[in-house]
N, CA, C and O atoms as a Maestro MAE file, in Angstrom:
{
 s_m_m2io_version
 :::
 2.0.0
}

f_m_ct {
 s_m_title
 :::
 protein
 m_atom[216] {
  # First column is atom index #
  i_m_mmod_type
  r_m_x_coord
  r_m_y_coord
  r_m_z_coord
  i_m_residue_number
  s_m_chain_name
  s_m_pdb_residue_name
  s_m_pdb_atom_name
  i_m_atomic_number
  :::
  1 25 106.042 70.616 165.840 1 A "MET " " N  " 7
  2 3 105.077 71.297 166.672 1 A "MET " " CA " 6
  3 2 105.409 70.952 168.128 1 A "MET " " C  " 6
  4 15 105.441 69.781 168.506 1 A "MET " " O  " 8
  5 25 105.654 71.984 168.934 2 A "GLY " " N  " 7
  6 3 106.003 71.787 170.327 2 A "GLY " " CA " 6
  7 2 104.783 71.497 171.180 2 A "GLY " " C  " 6
  8 15 103.646 71.591 170.717 2 A "GLY " " O  " 8
  9 25 105.029 71.150 172.410 3 A "SER " " N  " 7
  10 3 103.918 70.817 173.304 3 A "SER " " CA " 6
  11 2 103.056 72.038 173.612 3 A "SER " " C  " 6
  12 15 101.852 71.910 173.834 3 A "SER " " O  " 8
  13 25 103.675 73.231 173.626 4 A "GLU " " N  " 7
  14 3 102.903 74.457 173.866 4 A "GLU " " CA " 6
  15 2 101.934 74.710 172.713 4 A "GLU " " C  " 6
  16 15 100.771 75.044 172.940 4 A "GLU " " O  " 8
  17 25 102.408 74.554 171.479 5 A "THR " " N  " 7
  18 3 101.546 74.739 170.313 5 A "THR " " CA " 6
  19 2 100.445 73.685 170.300 5 A "THR " " C  " 6
  20 15 99.301 73.987 169.960 5 A "THR " " O  " 8
  21 25 100.778 72.463 170.664 6 A "PHE " " N  " 7
  22 3 99.788 71.394 170.707 6 A "PHE " " CA " 6
  23 2 98.665 71.728 171.687 6 A "PHE " " C  " 6
  24 15 97.488 71.533 171.384 6 A "PHE " " O  " 8
  25 25 99.034 72.227 172.849 7 A "LEU " " N  " 7
  26 3 98.035 72.612 173.849 7 A "LEU " " CA " 6
  27 2 97.180 73.768 173.341 7 A "LEU " " C  " 6
  28 15 95.968 73.778 173.555 7 A "LEU " " O  " 8
  29 25 97.793 74.741 172.673 8 A "GLU " " N  " 7
  30 3 97.034 75.868 172.121 8 A "GLU " " CA " 6
  31 2 96.055 75.396 171.057 8 A "GLU " " C  " 6
  32 15 94.940 75.912 170.979 8 A "GLU " " O  " 8
  33 25 96.445 74.430 170.237 9 A "VAL " " N  " 7
  34 3 95.549 73.913 169.194 9 A "VAL " " CA " 6
  35 2 94.385 73.162 169.828 9 A "VAL " " C  " 6
  36 15 93.250 73.283 169.366 9 A "VAL " " O  " 8
  37 25 94.648 72.394 170.871 10 A "ILE " " N  " 7
  38 3 93.554 71.696 171.562 10 A "ILE " " CA " 6
  39 2 92.575 72.708 172.146 10 A "ILE " " C  " 6
  40 15 91.362 72.530 172.038 10 A "ILE " " O  " 8
  41 25 93.093 73.767 172.765 11 A "LEU " " N  " 7
  42 3 92.213 74.821 173.284 11 A "LEU " " CA " 6
  43 2 91.481 75.539 172.165 11 A "LEU " " C  " 6
  44 15 90.331 75.943 172.336 11 A "LEU " " O  " 8
  45 25 92.139 75.703 171.014 12 A "ALA " " N  " 7
  46 3 91.509 76.369 169.871 12 A "ALA " " CA " 6
  47 2 90.345 75.544 169.333 12 A "ALA " " C  " 6
  48 15 89.387 76.104 168.799 12 A "ALA " " O  " 8
  49 25 90.412 74.247 169.464 13 A "ILE " " N  " 7
  50 3 89.309 73.398 169.010 13 A "ILE " " CA " 6
  51 2 88.146 73.473 170.001 13 A "ILE " " C  " 6
  52 15 86.985 73.526 169.597 13 A "ILE " " O  " 8
  53 25 88.459 73.477 171.286 14 A "LEU " " N  " 7
  54 3 87.402 73.518 172.307 14 A "LEU " " CA " 6
  55 2 86.815 74.920 172.464 14 A "LEU " " C  " 6
  56 15 85.596 75.092 172.426 14 A "LEU " " O  " 8
  57 25 87.675 75.915 172.640 15 A "LEU " " N  " 7
  58 3 87.279 77.319 172.811 15 A "LEU " " CA " 6
  59 2 88.230 78.186 171.983 15 A "LEU " " C  " 6
  60 15 89.266 78.616 172.491 15 A "LEU " " O  " 8
  61 25 87.895 78.447 170.726 16 A "PRO " " N  " 7
  62 3 88.814 79.119 169.820 16 A "PRO " " CA " 6
  63 2 89.425 80.429 170.341 16 A "PRO " " C  " 6
  64 15 90.633 80.609 170.190 16 A "PRO " " O  " 8
  65 25 88.670 81.344 170.940 17 A "PRO " " N  " 7
  66 3 89.298 82.596 171.388 17 A "PRO " " CA " 6
  67 2 90.336 82.394 172.494 17 A "PRO " " C  " 6
  68 15 91.279 83.178 172.603 17 A "PRO " " O  " 8
  69 25 90.173 81.354 173.315 18 A "VAL " " N  " 7
  70 3 91.133 81.129 174.395 18 A "VAL " " CA " 6
  71 2 92.499 80.729 173.849 18 A "VAL " " C  " 6
  72 15 93.527 81.204 174.331 18 A "VAL " " O  " 8
  73 25 92.510 79.862 172.852 19 A "GLY " " N  " 7
  74 3 93.773 79.460 172.250 19 A "GLY " " CA " 6
  75 2 94.510 80.633 171.618 19 A "GLY " " C  " 6
  76 15 95.730 80.743 171.747 19 A "GLY " " O  " 8
  77 25 93.786 81.500 170.944 20 A "VAL " " N  " 7
  78 3 94.398 82.671 170.316 20 A "VAL " " CA " 6
  79 2 94.834 83.666 171.390 20 A "VAL " " C  " 6
  80 15 95.889 84.287 171.254 20 A "VAL " " O  " 8
  81 25 94.058 83.828 172.439 21 A "PHE " " N  " 7
  82 3 94.400 84.760 173.515 21 A "PHE " " CA " 6
  83 2 95.712 84.368 174.184 21 A "PHE " " C  " 6
  84 15 96.522 85.235 174.510 21 A "PHE " " O  " 8
  85 25 95.929 83.075 174.390 22 A "LEU " " N  " 7
  86 3 97.159 82.638 175.041 22 A "LEU " " CA " 6
  87 2 98.396 83.000 174.225 22 A "LEU " " C  " 6
  88 15 99.456 83.254 174.797 22 A "LEU " " O  " 8
  89 25 98.279 83.027 172.913 23 A "ARG " " N  " 7
  90 3 99.427 83.337 172.061 23 A "ARG " " CA " 6
  91 2 99.568 84.841 171.824 23 A "ARG " " C  " 6
  92 15 100.676 85.372 171.900 23 A "ARG " " O  " 8
  93 25 98.465 85.534 171.539 24 A "TYR " " N  " 7
  94 3 98.534 86.928 171.088 24 A "TYR " " CA " 6
  95 2 97.987 87.953 172.072 24 A "TYR " " C  " 6
  96 15 98.110 89.153 171.823 24 A "TYR " " O  " 8
  97 25 97.397 87.533 173.164 25 A "GLY " " N  " 7
  98 3 96.801 88.503 174.091 25 A "GLY " " CA " 6
  99 2 95.568 89.138 173.469 25 A "GLY " " C  " 6
  100 15 94.839 88.487 172.720 25 A "GLY " " O  " 8
  101 25 95.335 90.404 173.777 26 A "CYS " " N  " 7
  102 3 94.136 91.098 173.286 26 A "CYS " " CA " 6
  103 2 94.404 91.830 171.973 26 A "CYS " " C  " 6
  104 15 93.974 92.970 171.797 26 A "CYS " " O  " 8
  105 25 95.097 91.191 171.071 27 A "GLY " " N  " 7
  106 3 95.414 91.794 169.775 27 A "GLY " " CA " 6
  107 2 94.289 91.629 168.776 27 A "GLY " " C  " 6
  108 15 93.208 91.134 169.094 27 A "GLY " " O  " 8
  109 25 94.572 92.053 167.568 28 A "VAL " " N  " 7
  110 3 93.596 91.994 166.474 28 A "VAL " " CA " 6
  111 2 93.167 90.558 166.203 28 A "VAL " " C  " 6
  112 15 92.002 90.299 165.902 28 A "VAL " " O  " 8
  113 25 94.109 89.625 166.309 29 A "GLU " " N  " 7
  114 3 93.789 88.220 166.052 29 A "GLU " " CA " 6
  115 2 92.682 87.711 166.973 29 A "GLU " " C  " 6
  116 15 91.803 86.963 166.544 29 A "GLU " " O  " 8
  117 25 92.730 88.121 168.234 30 A "LEU " " N  " 7
  118 3 91.696 87.685 169.180 30 A "LEU " " CA " 6
  119 2 90.330 88.219 168.776 30 A "LEU " " C  " 6
  120 15 89.342 87.486 168.803 30 A "LEU " " O  " 8
  121 25 90.270 89.493 168.400 31 A "TRP " " N  " 7
  122 3 88.975 90.094 168.057 31 A "TRP " " CA " 6
  123 2 88.396 89.488 166.787 31 A "TRP " " C  " 6
  124 15 87.187 89.279 166.694 31 A "TRP " " O  " 8
  125 25 89.253 89.205 165.806 32 A "ILE " " N  " 7
  126 3 88.782 88.556 164.578 32 A "ILE " " CA " 6
  127 2 88.226 87.175 164.908 32 A "ILE " " C  " 6
  128 15 87.160 86.792 164.425 32 A "ILE " " O  " 8
  129 25 88.960 86.431 165.737 33 A "ASP " " N  " 7
  130 3 88.518 85.087 166.099 33 A "ASP " " CA " 6
  131 2 87.235 85.136 166.927 33 A "ASP " " C  " 6
  132 15 86.361 84.286 166.759 33 A "ASP " " O  " 8
  133 25 87.114 86.102 167.801 34 A "LEU " " N  " 7
  134 3 85.905 86.236 168.613 34 A "LEU " " CA " 6
  135 2 84.685 86.499 167.741 34 A "LEU " " C  " 6
  136 15 83.631 85.898 167.953 34 A "LEU " " O  " 8
  137 25 84.815 87.384 166.768 35 A "VAL " " N  " 7
  138 3 83.697 87.681 165.858 35 A "VAL " " CA " 6
  139 2 83.351 86.443 165.026 35 A "VAL " " C  " 6
  140 15 82.174 86.119 164.863 35 A "VAL " " O  " 8
  141 25 84.360 85.754 164.500 36 A "LEU " " N  " 7
  142 3 84.100 84.550 163.714 36 A "LEU " " CA " 6
  143 2 83.444 83.456 164.559 36 A "LEU " " C  " 6
  144 15 82.581 82.726 164.072 36 A "LEU " " O  " 8
  145 25 83.852 83.346 165.815 37 A "THR " " N  " 7
  146 3 83.257 82.333 166.691 37 A "THR " " CA " 6
  147 2 81.805 82.677 167.002 37 A "THR " " C  " 6
  148 15 80.964 81.781 167.083 37 A "THR " " O  " 8
  149 25 81.500 83.954 167.176 38 A "ILE " " N  " 7
  150 3 80.120 84.366 167.428 38 A "ILE " " CA " 6
  151 2 79.261 84.109 166.190 38 A "ILE " " C  " 6
  152 15 78.118 83.668 166.308 38 A "ILE " " O  " 8
  153 25 79.804 84.382 165.013 39 A "LEU " " N  " 7
  154 3 79.048 84.180 163.778 39 A "LEU " " CA " 6
  155 2 78.862 82.697 163.460 39 A "LEU " " C  " 6
  156 15 77.857 82.304 162.867 39 A "LEU " " O  " 8
  157 25 79.815 81.897 163.847 40 A "GLY " " N  " 7
  158 3 79.735 80.460 163.609 40 A "GLY " " CA " 6
  159 2 80.914 79.782 164.266 40 A "GLY " " C  " 6
  160 15 82.051 80.225 164.108 40 A "GLY " " O  " 8
  161 25 80.668 78.740 164.982 41 A "TYR " " N  " 7
  162 3 81.727 78.079 165.752 41 A "TYR " " CA " 6
  163 2 82.848 77.525 164.862 41 A "TYR " " C  " 6
  164 15 84.026 77.650 165.196 41 A "TYR " " O  " 8
  165 25 82.484 76.923 163.746 42 A "ILE " " N  " 7
  166 3 83.466 76.305 162.850 42 A "ILE " " CA " 6
  167 2 84.424 77.335 162.239 42 A "ILE " " C  " 6
  168 15 85.630 77.087 162.224 42 A "ILE " " O  " 8
  169 25 83.941 78.487 161.732 43 A "PRO " " N  " 7
  170 3 84.893 79.487 161.230 43 A "PRO " " CA " 6
  171 2 85.860 79.977 162.306 43 A "PRO " " C  " 6
  172 15 87.016 80.277 162.006 43 A "PRO " " O  " 8
  173 25 85.404 80.060 163.548 44 A "GLY " " N  " 7
  174 3 86.283 80.445 164.648 44 A "GLY " " CA " 6
  175 2 87.383 79.430 164.869 44 A "GLY " " C  " 6
  176 15 88.535 79.792 165.107 44 A "GLY " " O  " 8
  177 25 87.029 78.161 164.790 45 A "ILE " " N  " 7
  178 3 88.024 77.093 164.963 45 A "ILE " " CA " 6
  179 2 89.042 77.125 163.823 45 A "ILE " " C  " 6
  180 15 90.248 77.035 164.054 45 A "ILE " " O  " 8
  181 25 88.548 77.252 162.600 46 A "ILE " " N  " 7
  182 3 89.442 77.262 161.439 46 A "ILE " " CA " 6
  183 2 90.412 78.422 161.519 46 A "ILE " " C  " 6
  184 15 91.608 78.244 161.285 46 A "ILE " " O  " 8
  185 25 89.915 79.620 161.848 47 A "TYR " " N  " 7
  186 3 90.793 80.772 161.937 47 A "TYR " " CA " 6
  187 2 91.801 80.616 163.073 47 A "TYR " " C  " 6
  188 15 92.974 80.951 162.909 47 A "TYR " " O  " 8
  189 25 91.357 80.116 164.211 48 A "ALA " " N  " 7
  190 3 92.260 79.945 165.352 48 A "ALA " " CA " 6
  191 2 93.399 78.984 165.013 48 A "ALA " " C  " 6
  192 15 94.557 79.255 165.331 48 A "ALA " " O  " 8
  193 25 93.077 77.880 164.379 49 A "ILE " " N  " 7
  194 3 94.131 76.921 164.006 49 A "ILE " " CA " 6
  195 2 95.039 77.521 162.952 49 A "ILE " " C  " 6
  196 15 96.253 77.323 162.998 49 A "ILE " " O  " 8
  197 25 94.470 78.253 161.998 50 A "TYR " " N  " 7
  198 3 95.275 78.912 160.968 50 A "TYR " " CA " 6
  199 2 96.262 79.898 161.599 50 A "TYR " " C  " 6
  200 15 97.426 79.944 161.200 50 A "TYR " " O  " 8
  201 25 95.818 80.672 162.559 51 A "VAL " " N  " 7
  202 3 96.673 81.666 163.200 51 A "VAL " " CA " 6
  203 2 97.731 80.994 164.056 51 A "VAL " " C  " 6
  204 15 98.881 81.434 164.070 51 A "VAL " " O  " 8
  205 25 97.370 79.949 164.762 52 A "LEU " " N  " 7
  206 3 98.327 79.293 165.662 52 A "LEU " " CA " 6
  207 2 99.372 78.473 164.924 52 A "LEU " " C  " 6
  208 15 100.529 78.432 165.343 52 A "LEU " " O  " 8
  209 25 98.993 77.827 163.845 53 A "ILE " " N  " 7
  210 3 99.935 77.002 163.091 53 A "ILE " " CA " 6
  211 2 100.790 77.835 162.148 53 A "ILE " " C  " 6
  212 15 101.984 77.583 161.986 53 A "ILE " " O  " 8
  213 25 100.159 78.840 161.524 54 A "GLY " " N  " 7
  214 3 100.837 79.656 160.505 54 A "GLY " " CA " 6
  215 2 101.744 80.691 161.013 54 A "GLY " " C  " 6
  216 15 102.351 81.419 160.228 54 A "GLY " " O  " 8
  :::
 }
 m_bond[215] {
  # First column is bond index #
  i_m_from
  i_m_to
  i_m_order
  :::
  1 1 2 1
  2 2 3 1
  3 3 4 2
  4 3 5 1
  5 5 6 1
  6 6 7 1
  7 7 8 2
  8 7 9 1
  9 9 10 1
  10 10 11 1
  11 11 12 2
  12 11 13 1
  13 13 14 1
  14 14 15 1
  15 15 16 2
  16 15 17 1
  17 17 18 1
  18 18 19 1
  19 19 20 2
  20 19 21 1
  21 21 22 1
  22 22 23 1
  23 23 24 2
  24 23 25 1
  25 25 26 1
  26 26 27 1
  27 27 28 2
  28 27 29 1
  29 29 30 1
  30 30 31 1
  31 31 32 2
  32 31 33 1
  33 33 34 1
  34 34 35 1
  35 35 36 2
  36 35 37 1
  37 37 38 1
  38 38 39 1
  39 39 40 2
  40 39 41 1
  41 41 42 1
  42 42 43 1
  43 43 44 2
  44 43 45 1
  45 45 46 1
  46 46 47 1
  47 47 48 2
  48 47 49 1
  49 49 50 1
  50 50 51 1
  51 51 52 2
  52 51 53 1
  53 53 54 1
  54 54 55 1
  55 55 56 2
  56 55 57 1
  57 57 58 1
  58 58 59 1
  59 59 60 2
  60 59 61 1
  61 61 62 1
  62 62 63 1
  63 63 64 2
  64 63 65 1
  65 65 66 1
  66 66 67 1
  67 67 68 2
  68 67 69 1
  69 69 70 1
  70 70 71 1
  71 71 72 2
  72 71 73 1
  73 73 74 1
  74 74 75 1
  75 75 76 2
  76 75 77 1
  77 77 78 1
  78 78 79 1
  79 79 80 2
  80 79 81 1
  81 81 82 1
  82 82 83 1
  83 83 84 2
  84 83 85 1
  85 85 86 1
  86 86 87 1
  87 87 88 2
  88 87 89 1
  89 89 90 1
  90 90 91 1
  91 91 92 2
  92 91 93 1
  93 93 94 1
  94 94 95 1
  95 95 96 2
  96 95 97 1
  97 97 98 1
  98 98 99 1
  99 99 100 2
  100 99 101 1
  101 101 102 1
  102 102 103 1
  103 103 104 2
  104 103 105 1
  105 105 106 1
  106 106 107 1
  107 107 108 2
  108 107 109 1
  109 109 110 1
  110 110 111 1
  111 111 112 2
  112 111 113 1
  113 113 114 1
  114 114 115 1
  115 115 116 2
  116 115 117 1
  117 117 118 1
  118 118 119 1
  119 119 120 2
  120 119 121 1
  121 121 122 1
  122 122 123 1
  123 123 124 2
  124 123 125 1
  125 125 126 1
  126 126 127 1
  127 127 128 2
  128 127 129 1
  129 129 130 1
  130 130 131 1
  131 131 132 2
  132 131 133 1
  133 133 134 1
  134 134 135 1
  135 135 136 2
  136 135 137 1
  137 137 138 1
  138 138 139 1
  139 139 140 2
  140 139 141 1
  141 141 142 1
  142 142 143 1
  143 143 144 2
  144 143 145 1
  145 145 146 1
  146 146 147 1
  147 147 148 2
  148 147 149 1
  149 149 150 1
  150 150 151 1
  151 151 152 2
  152 151 153 1
  153 153 154 1
  154 154 155 1
  155 155 156 2
  156 155 157 1
  157 157 158 1
  158 158 159 1
  159 159 160 2
  160 159 161 1
  161 161 162 1
  162 162 163 1
  163 163 164 2
  164 163 165 1
  165 165 166 1
  166 166 167 1
  167 167 168 2
  168 167 169 1
  169 169 170 1
  170 170 171 1
  171 171 172 2
  172 171 173 1
  173 173 174 1
  174 174 175 1
  175 175 176 2
  176 175 177 1
  177 177 178 1
  178 178 179 1
  179 179 180 2
  180 179 181 1
  181 181 182 1
  182 182 183 1
  183 183 184 2
  184 183 185 1
  185 185 186 1
  186 186 187 1
  187 187 188 2
  188 187 189 1
  189 189 190 1
  190 190 191 1
  191 191 192 2
  192 191 193 1
  193 193 194 1
  194 194 195 1
  195 195 196 2
  196 195 197 1
  197 197 198 1
  198 198 199 1
  199 199 200 2
  200 199 201 1
  201 201 202 1
  202 202 203 1
  203 203 204 2
  204 203 205 1
  205 205 206 1
  206 206 207 1
  207 207 208 2
  208 207 209 1
  209 209 210 1
  210 210 211 1
  211 211 212 2
  212 211 213 1
  213 213 214 1
  214 214 215 1
  215 215 216 2
  :::
 }
}
């Protein structure tokens, strides 16, 4: 895991949509993560880390 990915994961834990936005921009991944974060903070974090690591 590079330093860029590490920083994205840290941002994904603090503010999940920001970490996903840095990697994918305004794509589908961002919108899915935004909805999950609104519905519950923990699902947003889990999805963000899943998308960034996977």
